[in-house]
HTML snippet that shows the backbone in 3Dmol.js (N, CA, C, O; Angstrom):
<script src="https://3Dmol.org/build/3Dmol-min.js"></script>
<div id="view" style="width:600px;height:400px;position:relative"></div>
<script>
const pdb = `
ATOM      1  N   MET A   1     258.419 210.966 106.726  1.00  0.00           N
ATOM      2  CA  MET A   1     259.217 209.753 106.542  1.00  0.00           C
ATOM      3  C   MET A   1     258.324 208.524 106.737  1.00  0.00           C
ATOM      4  O   MET A   1     257.541 208.458 107.685  1.00  0.00           O
ATOM      5  N   SER A   2     258.449 207.573 105.844  1.00  0.00           N
ATOM      6  CA  SER A   2     257.609 206.385 105.870  1.00  0.00           C
ATOM      7  C   SER A   2     258.240 205.286 106.732  1.00  0.00           C
ATOM      8  O   SER A   2     259.456 205.094 106.722  1.00  0.00           O
ATOM      9  N   ASN A   3     257.399 204.577 107.468  1.00  0.00           N
ATOM     10  CA  ASN A   3     257.855 203.422 108.239  1.00  0.00           C
ATOM     11  C   ASN A   3     257.580 202.126 107.489  1.00  0.00           C
ATOM     12  O   ASN A   3     257.607 201.046 108.079  1.00  0.00           O
ATOM     13  N   ASP A   4     257.318 202.230 106.200  1.00  0.00           N
ATOM     14  CA  ASP A   4     256.980 201.063 105.381  1.00  0.00           C
ATOM     15  C   ASP A   4     258.248 200.306 105.000  1.00  0.00           C
ATOM     16  O   ASP A   4     258.885 200.615 103.993  1.00  0.00           O
ATOM     17  N   PHE A   5     258.611 199.309 105.815  1.00  0.00           N
ATOM     18  CA  PHE A   5     259.835 198.568 105.530  1.00  0.00           C
ATOM     19  C   PHE A   5     259.654 197.540 104.426  1.00  0.00           C
ATOM     20  O   PHE A   5     260.617 196.873 104.047  1.00  0.00           O
ATOM     21  N   PHE A   6     258.443 197.395 103.901  1.00  0.00           N
ATOM     22  CA  PHE A   6     258.215 196.486 102.783  1.00  0.00           C
ATOM     23  C   PHE A   6     258.359 197.198 101.438  1.00  0.00           C
ATOM     24  O   PHE A   6     258.360 196.550 100.392  1.00  0.00           O
ATOM     25  N   LYS A   7     258.481 198.534 101.461  1.00  0.00           N
ATOM     26  CA  LYS A   7     258.661 199.362 100.259  1.00  0.00           C
ATOM     27  C   LYS A   7     257.643 198.985  99.188  1.00  0.00           C
ATOM     28  O   LYS A   7     256.438 199.087  99.416  1.00  0.00           O
ATOM     29  N   ASP A   8     258.115 198.554  98.029  1.00  0.00           N
ATOM     30  CA  ASP A   8     257.228 198.258  96.903  1.00  0.00           C
ATOM     31  C   ASP A   8     256.970 196.759  96.715  1.00  0.00           C
ATOM     32  O   ASP A   8     256.574 196.333  95.630  1.00  0.00           O
ATOM     33  N   ILE A   9     257.185 195.979  97.736  1.00  0.00           N
ATOM     34  CA  ILE A   9     256.959 194.535  97.644  1.00  0.00           C
ATOM     35  C   ILE A   9     255.447 194.281  97.711  1.00  0.00           C
ATOM     36  O   ILE A   9     254.795 194.720  98.658  1.00  0.00           O
ATOM     37  N   PRO A  10     254.883 193.583  96.724  1.00  0.00           N
ATOM     38  CA  PRO A  10     253.442 193.296  96.767  1.00  0.00           C
ATOM     39  C   PRO A  10     253.123 192.222  97.822  1.00  0.00           C
ATOM     40  O   PRO A  10     253.968 191.393  98.158  1.00  0.00           O
ATOM     41  N   LEU A  11     251.912 192.259  98.321  1.00  0.00           N
ATOM     42  CA  LEU A  11     251.483 191.292  99.329  1.00  0.00           C
ATOM     43  C   LEU A  11     251.645 189.860  98.823  1.00  0.00           C
ATOM     44  O   LEU A  11     252.010 188.970  99.592  1.00  0.00           O
ATOM     45  N   SER A  12     251.378 189.631  97.544  1.00  0.00           N
ATOM     46  CA  SER A  12     251.514 188.270  97.009  1.00  0.00           C
ATOM     47  C   SER A  12     252.951 187.761  97.156  1.00  0.00           C
ATOM     48  O   SER A  12     253.163 186.575  97.410  1.00  0.00           O
ATOM     49  N   GLU A  13     253.933 188.643  96.999  1.00  0.00           N
ATOM     50  CA  GLU A  13     255.331 188.225  97.170  1.00  0.00           C
ATOM     51  C   GLU A  13     255.648 187.947  98.637  1.00  0.00           C
ATOM     52  O   GLU A  13     256.374 187.002  98.947  1.00  0.00           O
ATOM     53  N   VAL A  14     255.113 188.756  99.531  1.00  0.00           N
ATOM     54  CA  VAL A  14     255.302 188.515 100.965  1.00  0.00           C
ATOM     55  C   VAL A  14     254.702 187.154 101.332  1.00  0.00           C
ATOM     56  O   VAL A  14     255.306 186.391 102.087  1.00  0.00           O
ATOM     57  N   CYS A  15     253.525 186.854 100.801  1.00  0.00           N
ATOM     58  CA  CYS A  15     252.881 185.559 101.059  1.00  0.00           C
ATOM     59  C   CYS A  15     253.675 184.414 100.443  1.00  0.00           C
ATOM     60  O   CYS A  15     253.811 183.354 101.054  1.00  0.00           O
ATOM     61  N   ALA A  16     254.196 184.619  99.241  1.00  0.00           N
ATOM     62  CA  ALA A  16     255.007 183.583  98.593  1.00  0.00           C
ATOM     63  C   ALA A  16     256.254 183.283  99.421  1.00  0.00           C
ATOM     64  O   ALA A  16     256.646 182.123  99.553  1.00  0.00           O
ATOM     65  N   ARG A  17     256.871 184.310  99.973  1.00  0.00           N
ATOM     66  CA  ARG A  17     258.050 184.103 100.837  1.00  0.00           C
ATOM     67  C   ARG A  17     257.660 183.350 102.107  1.00  0.00           C
ATOM     68  O   ARG A  17     258.408 182.493 102.577  1.00  0.00           O
ATOM     69  N   MET A  18     256.491 183.669 102.662  1.00  0.00           N
ATOM     70  CA  MET A  18     256.010 182.968 103.857  1.00  0.00           C
ATOM     71  C   MET A  18     255.814 181.484 103.545  1.00  0.00           C
ATOM     72  O   MET A  18     256.169 180.623 104.350  1.00  0.00           O
ATOM     73  N   VAL A  19     255.247 181.191 102.373  1.00  0.00           N
ATOM     74  CA  VAL A  19     255.057 179.800 101.955  1.00  0.00           C
ATOM     75  C   VAL A  19     256.413 179.111 101.822  1.00  0.00           C
ATOM     76  O   VAL A  19     256.594 177.999 102.317  1.00  0.00           O
ATOM     77  N   ASP A  20     257.357 179.758 101.162  1.00  0.00           N
ATOM     78  CA  ASP A  20     258.706 179.179 101.014  1.00  0.00           C
ATOM     79  C   ASP A  20     259.358 178.936 102.368  1.00  0.00           C
ATOM     80  O   ASP A  20     259.956 177.885 102.596  1.00  0.00           O
ATOM     81  N   ASP A  21     259.242 179.910 103.266  1.00  0.00           N
ATOM     82  CA  ASP A  21     259.859 179.805 104.588  1.00  0.00           C
ATOM     83  C   ASP A  21     259.215 178.730 105.447  1.00  0.00           C
ATOM     84  O   ASP A  21     259.835 178.235 106.388  1.00  0.00           O
ATOM     85  N   SER A  22     257.977 178.362 105.134  1.00  0.00           N
ATOM     86  CA  SER A  22     257.286 177.338 105.933  1.00  0.00           C
ATOM     87  C   SER A  22     257.917 175.965 105.752  1.00  0.00           C
ATOM     88  O   SER A  22     257.820 175.110 106.632  1.00  0.00           O
ATOM     89  N   GLY A  23     258.567 175.755 104.601  1.00  0.00           N
ATOM     90  CA  GLY A  23     259.161 174.450 104.329  1.00  0.00           C
ATOM     91  C   GLY A  23     258.156 173.397 103.895  1.00  0.00           C
ATOM     92  O   GLY A  23     258.523 172.245 103.666  1.00  0.00           O
ATOM     93  N   ARG A  24     256.901 173.780 103.781  1.00  0.00           N
ATOM     94  CA  ARG A  24     255.858 172.847 103.369  1.00  0.00           C
ATOM     95  C   ARG A  24     255.664 172.916 101.861  1.00  0.00           C
ATOM     96  O   ARG A  24     255.812 173.983 101.265  1.00  0.00           O
ATOM     97  N   PRO A  25     255.333 171.790 101.240  1.00  0.00           N
ATOM     98  CA  PRO A  25     255.054 171.820  99.804  1.00  0.00           C
ATOM     99  C   PRO A  25     253.794 172.635  99.507  1.00  0.00           C
ATOM    100  O   PRO A  25     252.808 172.570 100.241  1.00  0.00           O
ATOM    101  N   LEU A  26     253.846 173.395  98.424  1.00  0.00           N
ATOM    102  CA  LEU A  26     252.706 174.219  98.038  1.00  0.00           C
ATOM    103  C   LEU A  26     251.465 173.372  97.800  1.00  0.00           C
ATOM    104  O   LEU A  26     250.355 173.813  98.097  1.00  0.00           O
ATOM    105  N   LYS A  27     251.630 172.167  97.271  1.00  0.00           N
ATOM    106  CA  LYS A  27     250.473 171.290  97.040  1.00  0.00           C
ATOM    107  C   LYS A  27     249.774 170.944  98.349  1.00  0.00           C
ATOM    108  O   LYS A  27     248.545 170.896  98.401  1.00  0.00           O
ATOM    109  N   ALA A  28     250.548 170.704  99.409  1.00  0.00           N
ATOM    110  CA  ALA A  28     249.960 170.379 100.714  1.00  0.00           C
ATOM    111  C   ALA A  28     249.230 171.585 101.291  1.00  0.00           C
ATOM    112  O   ALA A  28     248.148 171.446 101.860  1.00  0.00           O
ATOM    113  N   ILE A  29     249.819 172.763 101.145  1.00  0.00           N
ATOM    114  CA  ILE A  29     249.192 173.989 101.641  1.00  0.00           C
ATOM    115  C   ILE A  29     247.902 174.258 100.873  1.00  0.00           C
ATOM    116  O   ILE A  29     246.876 174.580 101.471  1.00  0.00           O
ATOM    117  N   ALA A  30     247.953 174.125  99.553  1.00  0.00           N
ATOM    118  CA  ALA A  30     246.766 174.353  98.726  1.00  0.00           C
ATOM    119  C   ALA A  30     245.633 173.412  99.137  1.00  0.00           C
ATOM    120  O   ALA A  30     244.485 173.839  99.261  1.00  0.00           O
ATOM    121  N   ALA A  31     245.951 172.141  99.345  1.00  0.00           N
ATOM    122  CA  ALA A  31     244.925 171.176  99.752  1.00  0.00           C
ATOM    123  C   ALA A  31     244.346 171.546 101.119  1.00  0.00           C
ATOM    124  O   ALA A  31     243.138 171.447 101.334  1.00  0.00           O
ATOM    125  N   GLU A  32     245.210 171.969 102.038  1.00  0.00           N
ATOM    126  CA  GLU A  32     244.756 172.316 103.388  1.00  0.00           C
ATOM    127  C   GLU A  32     243.802 173.508 103.393  1.00  0.00           C
ATOM    128  O   GLU A  32     242.859 173.548 104.182  1.00  0.00           O
ATOM    129  N   ILE A  33     244.045 174.463 102.525  1.00  0.00           N
ATOM    130  CA  ILE A  33     243.186 175.658 102.516  1.00  0.00           C
ATOM    131  C   ILE A  33     242.055 175.573 101.490  1.00  0.00           C
ATOM    132  O   ILE A  33     241.273 176.511 101.337  1.00  0.00           O
ATOM    133  N   GLY A  34     241.979 174.443 100.794  1.00  0.00           N
ATOM    134  CA  GLY A  34     240.875 174.226  99.861  1.00  0.00           C
ATOM    135  C   GLY A  34     241.022 174.927  98.527  1.00  0.00           C
ATOM    136  O   GLY A  34     240.028 175.299  97.903  1.00  0.00           O
ATOM    137  N   LYS A  35     242.251 175.108  98.087  1.00  0.00           N
ATOM    138  CA  LYS A  35     242.532 175.740  96.788  1.00  0.00           C
ATOM    139  C   LYS A  35     243.212 174.729  95.886  1.00  0.00           C
ATOM    140  O   LYS A  35     243.903 173.828  96.362  1.00  0.00           O
ATOM    141  N   GLY A  36     243.019 174.878  94.594  1.00  0.00           N
ATOM    142  CA  GLY A  36     243.766 174.072  93.648  1.00  0.00           C
ATOM    143  C   GLY A  36     245.220 174.535  93.638  1.00  0.00           C
ATOM    144  O   GLY A  36     245.503 175.715  93.840  1.00  0.00           O
ATOM    145  N   TYR A  37     246.127 173.611  93.404  1.00  0.00           N
ATOM    146  CA  TYR A  37     247.552 173.942  93.391  1.00  0.00           C
ATOM    147  C   TYR A  37     247.863 175.037  92.384  1.00  0.00           C
ATOM    148  O   TYR A  37     248.530 176.016  92.721  1.00  0.00           O
ATOM    149  N   SER A  38     247.389 174.887  91.153  1.00  0.00           N
ATOM    150  CA  SER A  38     247.715 175.868  90.115  1.00  0.00           C
ATOM    151  C   SER A  38     247.074 177.227  90.412  1.00  0.00           C
ATOM    152  O   SER A  38     247.649 178.266  90.089  1.00  0.00           O
ATOM    153  N   THR A  39     245.890 177.224  91.024  1.00  0.00           N
ATOM    154  CA  THR A  39     245.247 178.482  91.397  1.00  0.00           C
ATOM    155  C   THR A  39     246.074 179.216  92.437  1.00  0.00           C
ATOM    156  O   THR A  39     246.346 180.406  92.286  1.00  0.00           O
ATOM    157  N   LEU A  40     246.479 178.513  93.501  1.00  0.00           N
ATOM    158  CA  LEU A  40     247.274 179.143  94.553  1.00  0.00           C
ATOM    159  C   LEU A  40     248.626 179.592  94.008  1.00  0.00           C
ATOM    160  O   LEU A  40     249.122 180.659  94.370  1.00  0.00           O
ATOM    161  N   TYR A  41     249.212 178.789  93.148  1.00  0.00           N
ATOM    162  CA  TYR A  41     250.495 179.155  92.535  1.00  0.00           C
ATOM    163  C   TYR A  41     250.367 180.488  91.790  1.00  0.00           C
ATOM    164  O   TYR A  41     251.219 181.365  91.930  1.00  0.00           O
ATOM    165  N   ARG A  42     249.313 180.633  91.011  1.00  0.00           N
ATOM    166  CA  ARG A  42     249.085 181.884  90.264  1.00  0.00           C
ATOM    167  C   ARG A  42     248.825 183.058  91.202  1.00  0.00           C
ATOM    168  O   ARG A  42     249.300 184.167  90.960  1.00  0.00           O
ATOM    169  N   GLU A  43     248.070 182.814  92.274  1.00  0.00           N
ATOM    170  CA  GLU A  43     247.752 183.882  93.216  1.00  0.00           C
ATOM    171  C   GLU A  43     248.991 184.395  93.941  1.00  0.00           C
ATOM    172  O   GLU A  43     249.042 185.560  94.335  1.00  0.00           O
ATOM    173  N   LEU A  44     249.977 183.544  94.117  1.00  0.00           N
ATOM    174  CA  LEU A  44     251.207 183.932  94.817  1.00  0.00           C
ATOM    175  C   LEU A  44     252.268 184.494  93.875  1.00  0.00           C
ATOM    176  O   LEU A  44     253.317 184.953  94.326  1.00  0.00           O
ATOM    177  N   ASP A  45     252.004 184.461  92.583  1.00  0.00           N
ATOM    178  CA  ASP A  45     252.952 184.962  91.585  1.00  0.00           C
ATOM    179  C   ASP A  45     252.663 186.441  91.323  1.00  0.00           C
ATOM    180  O   ASP A  45     251.700 186.789  90.640  1.00  0.00           O
ATOM    181  N   ALA A  46     253.518 187.305  91.882  1.00  0.00           N
ATOM    182  CA  ALA A  46     253.309 188.752  91.756  1.00  0.00           C
ATOM    183  C   ALA A  46     253.339 189.211  90.295  1.00  0.00           C
ATOM    184  O   ALA A  46     252.761 190.245  89.961  1.00  0.00           O
ATOM    185  N   ALA A  47     254.004 188.456  89.431  1.00  0.00           N
ATOM    186  CA  ALA A  47     254.107 188.834  88.022  1.00  0.00           C
ATOM    187  C   ALA A  47     252.882 188.413  87.211  1.00  0.00           C
ATOM    188  O   ALA A  47     252.720 188.852  86.073  1.00  0.00           O
ATOM    189  N   ASP A  48     252.030 187.580  87.773  1.00  0.00           N
ATOM    190  CA  ASP A  48     250.846 187.086  87.067  1.00  0.00           C
ATOM    191  C   ASP A  48     249.697 188.067  87.264  1.00  0.00           C
ATOM    192  O   ASP A  48     249.109 188.127  88.344  1.00  0.00           O
ATOM    193  N   GLU A  49     249.381 188.823  86.243  1.00  0.00           N
ATOM    194  CA  GLU A  49     248.324 189.839  86.323  1.00  0.00           C
ATOM    195  C   GLU A  49     246.944 189.215  86.536  1.00  0.00           C
ATOM    196  O   GLU A  49     246.047 189.876  87.062  1.00  0.00           O
ATOM    197  N   GLY A  50     246.761 187.965  86.141  1.00  0.00           N
ATOM    198  CA  GLY A  50     245.455 187.327  86.246  1.00  0.00           C
ATOM    199  C   GLY A  50     245.205 186.639  87.569  1.00  0.00           C
ATOM    200  O   GLY A  50     244.057 186.346  87.905  1.00  0.00           O
ATOM    201  N   GLY A  51     246.251 186.375  88.325  1.00  0.00           N
ATOM    202  CA  GLY A  51     246.094 185.673  89.595  1.00  0.00           C
ATOM    203  C   GLY A  51     246.217 186.627  90.760  1.00  0.00           C
ATOM    204  O   GLY A  51     247.285 187.198  90.979  1.00  0.00           O
ATOM    205  N   LYS A  52     245.163 186.811  91.501  1.00  0.00           N
ATOM    206  CA  LYS A  52     245.163 187.718  92.646  1.00  0.00           C
ATOM    207  C   LYS A  52     244.786 186.955  93.907  1.00  0.00           C
ATOM    208  O   LYS A  52     243.822 186.190  93.915  1.00  0.00           O
ATOM    209  N   LEU A  53     245.541 187.163  94.958  1.00  0.00           N
ATOM    210  CA  LEU A  53     245.292 186.521  96.237  1.00  0.00           C
ATOM    211  C   LEU A  53     244.107 187.195  96.913  1.00  0.00           C
ATOM    212  O   LEU A  53     244.140 188.398  97.174  1.00  0.00           O
ATOM    213  N   GLY A  54     243.068 186.433  97.195  1.00  0.00           N
ATOM    214  CA  GLY A  54     241.872 186.987  97.824  1.00  0.00           C
ATOM    215  C   GLY A  54     242.054 187.155  99.321  1.00  0.00           C
ATOM    216  O   GLY A  54     242.783 186.391  99.955  1.00  0.00           O
ATOM    217  N   VAL A  55     241.399 188.141  99.877  1.00  0.00           N
ATOM    218  CA  VAL A  55     241.523 188.426 101.303  1.00  0.00           C
ATOM    219  C   VAL A  55     241.015 187.254 102.142  1.00  0.00           C
ATOM    220  O   VAL A  55     241.531 187.014 103.233  1.00  0.00           O
ATOM    221  N   ASP A  56     240.020 186.526 101.658  1.00  0.00           N
ATOM    222  CA  ASP A  56     239.505 185.386 102.407  1.00  0.00           C
ATOM    223  C   ASP A  56     240.486 184.221 102.451  1.00  0.00           C
ATOM    224  O   ASP A  56     240.334 183.313 103.269  1.00  0.00           O
ATOM    225  N   THR A  57     241.478 184.238 101.589  1.00  0.00           N
ATOM    226  CA  THR A  57     242.501 183.193 101.555  1.00  0.00           C
ATOM    227  C   THR A  57     243.631 183.491 102.535  1.00  0.00           C
ATOM    228  O   THR A  57     244.354 182.581 102.940  1.00  0.00           O
ATOM    229  N   LEU A  58     243.787 184.747 102.914  1.00  0.00           N
ATOM    230  CA  LEU A  58     244.950 185.160 103.687  1.00  0.00           C
ATOM    231  C   LEU A  58     245.060 184.462 105.042  1.00  0.00           C
ATOM    232  O   LEU A  58     246.115 183.908 105.351  1.00  0.00           O
ATOM    233  N   LEU A  59     244.014 184.471 105.851  1.00  0.00           N
ATOM    234  CA  LEU A  59     244.090 183.851 107.176  1.00  0.00           C
ATOM    235  C   LEU A  59     244.328 182.343 107.095  1.00  0.00           C
ATOM    236  O   LEU A  59     245.198 181.840 107.806  1.00  0.00           O
ATOM    237  N   PRO A  60     243.596 181.599 106.263  1.00  0.00           N
ATOM    238  CA  PRO A  60     243.906 180.172 106.146  1.00  0.00           C
ATOM    239  C   PRO A  60     245.346 179.918 105.665  1.00  0.00           C
ATOM    240  O   PRO A  60     245.988 178.961 106.097  1.00  0.00           O
ATOM    241  N   LEU A  61     245.841 180.776 104.774  1.00  0.00           N
ATOM    242  CA  LEU A  61     247.208 180.625 104.282  1.00  0.00           C
ATOM    243  C   LEU A  61     248.213 180.850 105.413  1.00  0.00           C
ATOM    244  O   LEU A  61     249.175 180.093 105.551  1.00  0.00           O
ATOM    245  N   ILE A  62     247.993 181.878 106.214  1.00  0.00           N
ATOM    246  CA  ILE A  62     248.879 182.128 107.359  1.00  0.00           C
ATOM    247  C   ILE A  62     248.848 180.941 108.316  1.00  0.00           C
ATOM    248  O   ILE A  62     249.893 180.476 108.771  1.00  0.00           O
ATOM    249  N   ARG A  63     247.661 180.458 108.615  1.00  0.00           N
ATOM    250  CA  ARG A  63     247.536 179.323 109.550  1.00  0.00           C
ATOM    251  C   ARG A  63     248.195 178.059 109.017  1.00  0.00           C
ATOM    252  O   ARG A  63     248.709 177.254 109.793  1.00  0.00           O
ATOM    253  N   ALA A  64     248.185 177.878 107.706  1.00  0.00           N
ATOM    254  CA  ALA A  64     248.809 176.692 107.105  1.00  0.00           C
ATOM    255  C   ALA A  64     250.335 176.798 107.074  1.00  0.00           C
ATOM    256  O   ALA A  64     251.029 175.782 107.016  1.00  0.00           O
ATOM    257  N   CYS A  65     250.852 178.020 107.112  1.00  0.00           N
ATOM    258  CA  CYS A  65     252.295 178.227 106.955  1.00  0.00           C
ATOM    259  C   CYS A  65     253.044 178.530 108.248  1.00  0.00           C
ATOM    260  O   CYS A  65     254.231 178.226 108.368  1.00  0.00           O
ATOM    261  N   VAL A  66     252.356 179.122 109.206  1.00  0.00           N
ATOM    262  CA  VAL A  66     253.014 179.573 110.436  1.00  0.00           C
ATOM    263  C   VAL A  66     252.416 178.811 111.608  1.00  0.00           C
ATOM    264  O   VAL A  66     251.220 178.930 111.873  1.00  0.00           O
ATOM    265  N   PRO A  67     253.235 178.024 112.318  1.00  0.00           N
ATOM    266  CA  PRO A  67     252.694 177.257 113.435  1.00  0.00           C
ATOM    267  C   PRO A  67     252.209 178.163 114.572  1.00  0.00           C
ATOM    268  O   PRO A  67     252.854 179.154 114.915  1.00  0.00           O
ATOM    269  N   ALA A  68     251.072 177.803 115.137  1.00  0.00           N
ATOM    270  CA  ALA A  68     250.532 178.551 116.284  1.00  0.00           C
ATOM    271  C   ALA A  68     251.085 177.930 117.565  1.00  0.00           C
ATOM    272  O   ALA A  68     251.343 176.726 117.585  1.00  0.00           O
ATOM    273  N   PRO A  69     251.270 178.676 118.595  1.00  0.00           N
ATOM    274  CA  PRO A  69     251.074 180.111 118.677  1.00  0.00           C
ATOM    275  C   PRO A  69     252.207 180.846 117.959  1.00  0.00           C
ATOM    276  O   PRO A  69     253.349 180.386 117.937  1.00  0.00           O
ATOM    277  N   PHE A  70     251.872 181.982 117.380  1.00  0.00           N
ATOM    278  CA  PHE A  70     252.860 182.763 116.645  1.00  0.00           C
ATOM    279  C   PHE A  70     253.898 183.323 117.612  1.00  0.00           C
ATOM    280  O   PHE A  70     253.553 183.866 118.662  1.00  0.00           O
ATOM    281  N   LYS A  71     255.168 183.187 117.250  1.00  0.00           N
ATOM    282  CA  LYS A  71     256.241 183.781 118.055  1.00  0.00           C
ATOM    283  C   LYS A  71     256.371 185.264 117.739  1.00  0.00           C
ATOM    284  O   LYS A  71     256.808 186.054 118.575  1.00  0.00           O
ATOM    285  N   SER A  72     255.994 185.625 116.545  1.00  0.00           N
ATOM    286  CA  SER A  72     255.944 187.025 116.128  1.00  0.00           C
ATOM    287  C   SER A  72     254.853 187.126 115.066  1.00  0.00           C
ATOM    288  O   SER A  72     254.365 186.115 114.562  1.00  0.00           O
ATOM    289  N   ALA A  73     254.486 188.340 114.740  1.00  0.00           N
ATOM    290  CA  ALA A  73     253.431 188.529 113.746  1.00  0.00           C
ATOM    291  C   ALA A  73     253.874 187.978 112.393  1.00  0.00           C
ATOM    292  O   ALA A  73     255.001 188.235 111.970  1.00  0.00           O
ATOM    293  N   PRO A  74     253.013 187.228 111.704  1.00  0.00           N
ATOM    294  CA  PRO A  74     253.351 186.725 110.375  1.00  0.00           C
ATOM    295  C   PRO A  74     253.592 187.883 109.397  1.00  0.00           C
ATOM    296  O   PRO A  74     252.985 188.948 109.519  1.00  0.00           O
ATOM    297  N   ALA A  75     254.465 187.662 108.451  1.00  0.00           N
ATOM    298  CA  ALA A  75     254.869 188.702 107.500  1.00  0.00           C
ATOM    299  C   ALA A  75     253.689 189.374 106.783  1.00  0.00           C
ATOM    300  O   ALA A  75     253.703 190.597 106.644  1.00  0.00           O
ATOM    301  N   PRO A  76     252.667 188.636 106.322  1.00  0.00           N
ATOM    302  CA  PRO A  76     251.552 189.332 105.662  1.00  0.00           C
ATOM    303  C   PRO A  76     250.832 190.310 106.602  1.00  0.00           C
ATOM    304  O   PRO A  76     250.373 191.364 106.162  1.00  0.00           O
ATOM    305  N   LEU A  77     250.732 189.969 107.878  1.00  0.00           N
ATOM    306  CA  LEU A  77     250.117 190.873 108.845  1.00  0.00           C
ATOM    307  C   LEU A  77     250.988 192.116 109.033  1.00  0.00           C
ATOM    308  O   LEU A  77     250.472 193.231 109.118  1.00  0.00           O
ATOM    309  N   LEU A  78     252.292 191.926 109.097  1.00  0.00           N
ATOM    310  CA  LEU A  78     253.205 193.068 109.197  1.00  0.00           C
ATOM    311  C   LEU A  78     253.092 193.951 107.957  1.00  0.00           C
ATOM    312  O   LEU A  78     253.126 195.178 108.056  1.00  0.00           O
ATOM    313  N   TRP A  79     252.956 193.320 106.789  1.00  0.00           N
ATOM    314  CA  TRP A  79     252.805 194.073 105.535  1.00  0.00           C
ATOM    315  C   TRP A  79     251.559 194.956 105.591  1.00  0.00           C
ATOM    316  O   TRP A  79     251.615 196.152 105.305  1.00  0.00           O
ATOM    317  N   LEU A  80     250.423 194.338 105.966  1.00  0.00           N
ATOM    318  CA  LEU A  80     249.168 195.089 106.036  1.00  0.00           C
ATOM    319  C   LEU A  80     249.280 196.252 107.019  1.00  0.00           C
ATOM    320  O   LEU A  80     248.854 197.368 106.722  1.00  0.00           O
ATOM    321  N   ASN A  81     249.848 195.987 108.177  1.00  0.00           N
ATOM    322  CA  ASN A  81     250.013 197.043 109.176  1.00  0.00           C
ATOM    323  C   ASN A  81     250.903 198.158 108.663  1.00  0.00           C
ATOM    324  O   ASN A  81     250.588 199.333 108.850  1.00  0.00           O
ATOM    325  N   SER A  82     252.001 197.815 108.025  1.00  0.00           N
ATOM    326  CA  SER A  82     252.935 198.845 107.560  1.00  0.00           C
ATOM    327  C   SER A  82     252.302 199.722 106.490  1.00  0.00           C
ATOM    328  O   SER A  82     252.585 200.918 106.426  1.00  0.00           O
ATOM    329  N   LYS A  83     251.458 199.149 105.657  1.00  0.00           N
ATOM    330  CA  LYS A  83     250.795 199.928 104.605  1.00  0.00           C
ATOM    331  C   LYS A  83     249.762 200.891 105.178  1.00  0.00           C
ATOM    332  O   LYS A  83     249.430 201.899 104.554  1.00  0.00           O
ATOM    333  N   CYS A  84     249.255 200.577 106.373  1.00  0.00           N
ATOM    334  CA  CYS A  84     248.241 201.422 107.006  1.00  0.00           C
ATOM    335  C   CYS A  84     248.808 202.291 108.131  1.00  0.00           C
ATOM    336  O   CYS A  84     248.074 203.053 108.760  1.00  0.00           O
ATOM    337  N   GLY A  85     250.111 202.173 108.380  1.00  0.00           N
ATOM    338  CA  GLY A  85     250.735 202.986 109.416  1.00  0.00           C
ATOM    339  C   GLY A  85     250.555 202.463 110.831  1.00  0.00           C
ATOM    340  O   GLY A  85     250.564 203.240 111.786  1.00  0.00           O
ATOM    341  N   PHE A  86     250.392 201.152 110.972  1.00  0.00           N
ATOM    342  CA  PHE A  86     250.204 200.544 112.283  1.00  0.00           C
ATOM    343  C   PHE A  86     251.334 199.564 112.590  1.00  0.00           C
ATOM    344  O   PHE A  86     252.143 199.237 111.722  1.00  0.00           O
ATOM    345  N   LYS A  87     251.374 199.102 113.839  1.00  0.00           N
ATOM    346  CA  LYS A  87     252.273 198.033 114.276  1.00  0.00           C
ATOM    347  C   LYS A  87     251.412 196.902 114.812  1.00  0.00           C
ATOM    348  O   LYS A  87     250.320 197.143 115.326  1.00  0.00           O
ATOM    349  N   ALA A  88     251.888 195.683 114.700  1.00  0.00           N
ATOM    350  CA  ALA A  88     251.190 194.532 115.248  1.00  0.00           C
ATOM    351  C   ALA A  88     251.649 194.333 116.685  1.00  0.00           C
ATOM    352  O   ALA A  88     252.846 194.268 116.967  1.00  0.00           O
ATOM    353  N   VAL A  89     250.682 194.236 117.584  1.00  0.00           N
ATOM    354  CA  VAL A  89     250.972 194.021 118.997  1.00  0.00           C
ATOM    355  C   VAL A  89     250.136 192.833 119.463  1.00  0.00           C
ATOM    356  O   VAL A  89     248.935 192.787 119.196  1.00  0.00           O
ATOM    357  N   PRO A  90     250.750 191.870 120.155  1.00  0.00           N
ATOM    358  CA  PRO A  90     249.973 190.721 120.629  1.00  0.00           C
ATOM    359  C   PRO A  90     248.849 191.159 121.572  1.00  0.00           C
ATOM    360  O   PRO A  90     248.999 192.132 122.310  1.00  0.00           O
ATOM    361  N   LEU A  91     247.738 190.449 121.545  1.00  0.00           N
ATOM    362  CA  LEU A  91     246.604 190.782 122.414  1.00  0.00           C
ATOM    363  C   LEU A  91     246.973 190.707 123.883  1.00  0.00           C
ATOM    364  O   LEU A  91     246.377 191.399 124.708  1.00  0.00           O
ATOM    365  N   CYS A  92     247.942 189.880 124.218  1.00  0.00           N
ATOM    366  CA  CYS A  92     248.346 189.728 125.618  1.00  0.00           C
ATOM    367  C   CYS A  92     249.388 190.761 126.039  1.00  0.00           C
ATOM    368  O   CYS A  92     249.866 190.710 127.172  1.00  0.00           O
ATOM    369  N   ALA A  93     249.752 191.691 125.168  1.00  0.00           N
ATOM    370  CA  ALA A  93     250.763 192.708 125.494  1.00  0.00           C
ATOM    371  C   ALA A  93     250.248 193.656 126.558  1.00  0.00           C
ATOM    372  O   ALA A  93     249.070 194.010 126.582  1.00  0.00           O
ATOM    373  N   GLU A  94     251.148 194.058 127.433  1.00  0.00           N
ATOM    374  CA  GLU A  94     250.801 195.020 128.483  1.00  0.00           C
ATOM    375  C   GLU A  94     251.536 196.321 128.213  1.00  0.00           C
ATOM    376  O   GLU A  94     252.657 196.313 127.704  1.00  0.00           O
ATOM    377  N   PRO A  95     250.898 197.456 128.559  1.00  0.00           N
ATOM    378  CA  PRO A  95     251.563 198.757 128.320  1.00  0.00           C
ATOM    379  C   PRO A  95     252.795 198.944 129.182  1.00  0.00           C
ATOM    380  O   PRO A  95     253.457 199.979 129.097  1.00  0.00           O
TER     381      PRO A  95
END
`;
const viewer = $3Dmol.createViewer("view");
viewer.addModel(pdb, "pdb");
viewer.setStyle({}, {cartoon: {color: "spectrum"}});
viewer.zoomTo();
viewer.render();
</script>
């Protein structure tokens, strides 16, 4: 039995939802992470075969969308963990 609660949702869609949930304009996020607006828009569009979100963009994108300190793991991190069979645990967690 799989613990993958993201099922067939692509990472780009999870990131697009994170951007939407941030309430920040995509143009502001793109400028903050050093990407062109249209480039970032394409990278977050799961239906766009030509636009792929690069791994080096992921951390700056999370930081631009989710205020620190994180109250819970950001959705893209949960996605990555679920695809690999892991859970996200804060570094300060005690057994």
